[in-house]
N, C-alpha and C positions, 0 to 999 in steps of 0.2 A: 532396637526397634527395626518394624519391617514395614513397606509400605505398597500397596496395590494400585497399579494404573488404571484409572475409573475412566480416563477423557484424553485423548489426544487432537492436539489443534495445532494450528499456526496462525499470528497474526500479522497482517501486513499494515503497513504505515508508509505514506510519500512523505518523505523528509526533504530539505532543502536540495539535496544533490543528489540523490538515487532514494530507490525503493527500501525499505529495511523490512526485516521479517524478524519474527520471536516464536521458534517452536516450544510450545511447553505441554506438560502433561499435569492432570490434578491427578492428586494420589489419596488415598485412604490410608490412614495409619495402623497400624497393630502393636500390640506390645505382649512382652512374653507373661505366660500363665506360670504364677509362682506356685510351687505346692502347699499346701495348707492342710490343715488336720484333717478338714472334711475329704479333701480331696488330695490324697498325698502322692500323685503321680510325678514320675519324674518330669524335668524341663525338657527331655529330648524323648520321641518314642520313634523305634526304628532308625535314628538318626536325623529324625525330623524335628525342629523347635516347635513346643504348643506354643499358639498365641493367641489372644482376643483382639478383636475389632475395637476401634478406640470411635469414638464421634467426632473425630477431625480429619478436615480435609484439608491440603494445602496444593497451591499450582505452583510448580517449579520448572526450571528451564529442562528440556528434554537432555540435552547433552549432560546433565548431573544423574540420569540414572546409570548406576553400576550394574547391574545384575539383573534376568530375569530370574522367579520363582514359581513355584506352582502352588497355590494355596487350597488346599485340602480340607473341607468341611468335616467336623466332626459330628455326625448328624444324632449321636446318643448324647452329646453333650452342649450345654446353651452355650453359645459365642465362644466355641475353642474350635482350633483350625489347626492343622500341622502345615508347616512350610518345607516341601520338598525342593530343596536348592540344585539337586544331583540330576533332574530328569533334562535339562536344557544344556 
C-alpha cells in the first residue's frame, strides 16, 4: 500500500514542565490495481506500480514517513495512477 501526504502540521501544547510539540502528516491511502479479465494490464508499467485511490485518510507522525514518491495520474483510466519512486 502507498500513501500520499495531504497536509503537514504541528501541534503545540503547554505541558507541566515544558512546551511539547507533535509534527504530523495527513495521508491519503492507495492500493495496488490487480489485473482483471476486463483490464489485463500488468501490476507495473515501466517499473512504476499501478495504484488506485482509496477513500481513507489517516494522521500519522511525520517521523514515520519513509520515502517520497511521485504519483502520476493515468488520465485515460478512471481512478488509476502510477507511482514513480525513482524521481527523488
